[in-house]
PLY file of the C-alpha trace (Angstrom):
ply
format ascii 1.0
element vertex 65
property float x
property float y
property float z
element edge 64
property int vertex1
property int vertex2
end_header
-75.28 -137.65 51.75
-72.33 -135.35 53.77
-70.83 -133.55 51.85
-66.32 -133.03 51.09
-64.87 -130.30 49.99
-61.50 -130.78 47.74
-59.28 -127.78 48.49
-56.04 -126.99 46.89
-53.00 -124.74 47.75
-52.68 -122.63 44.30
-50.24 -119.95 45.66
-46.90 -119.66 48.01
-46.91 -119.38 51.22
-43.53 -117.21 50.68
-44.05 -113.84 52.57
-47.43 -114.96 53.72
-48.04 -114.28 57.70
-47.50 -116.81 60.58
-50.98 -116.48 60.90
-51.96 -117.98 57.37
-49.36 -120.29 57.50
-50.14 -122.12 60.82
-53.60 -122.35 59.26
-52.44 -124.41 56.33
-50.97 -126.82 58.25
-52.98 -127.47 60.22
-55.62 -127.60 56.77
-53.00 -130.45 55.69
-51.71 -128.51 52.60
-47.41 -128.04 52.26
-46.72 -127.94 49.32
-47.67 -125.51 46.46
-50.77 -127.96 43.80
-51.02 -129.81 46.63
-55.21 -131.39 47.18
-56.98 -133.08 49.63
-60.09 -133.96 50.82
-61.56 -132.62 53.95
-65.86 -133.14 55.65
-66.93 -129.81 55.18
-67.24 -127.93 58.37
-68.63 -125.28 60.41
-64.36 -125.92 61.55
-63.19 -126.33 58.29
-65.27 -123.45 56.38
-63.68 -120.93 59.23
-59.46 -121.83 58.39
-60.74 -121.58 54.78
-61.94 -117.77 55.10
-58.73 -116.49 56.67
-56.68 -118.34 53.79
-58.90 -118.16 50.57
-57.25 -116.07 48.41
-54.32 -118.68 48.80
-56.51 -121.63 47.78
-59.29 -123.05 45.34
-61.83 -124.51 47.15
-64.31 -127.34 45.14
-68.12 -128.90 46.93
-68.43 -132.37 45.98
-71.36 -134.52 47.41
-70.12 -138.25 49.32
-71.92 -140.90 46.45
-72.53 -144.00 48.30
-73.15 -147.33 45.97
0 1
1 2
2 3
3 4
4 5
5 6
6 7
7 8
8 9
9 10
10 11
11 12
12 13
13 14
14 15
15 16
16 17
17 18
18 19
19 20
20 21
21 22
22 23
23 24
24 25
25 26
26 27
27 28
28 29
29 30
30 31
31 32
32 33
33 34
34 35
35 36
36 37
37 38
38 39
39 40
40 41
41 42
42 43
43 44
44 45
45 46
46 47
47 48
48 49
49 50
50 51
51 52
52 53
53 54
54 55
55 56
56 57
57 58
58 59
59 60
60 61
61 62
62 63
63 64
């Protein structure tokens, strides 16, 4: 079963470096308290690691009926 990640932007990007803003935009997070679901890949994990202090991450296993 491939895993997915529920990623929520919990802290504002105001005053953050431009690199952090670009990483969040690349993840698809534009507004505060918005949640996205992405596949658990090394690329996504690396992006999360860069801005982990702004995010809330929850791991979930895909369930197929």
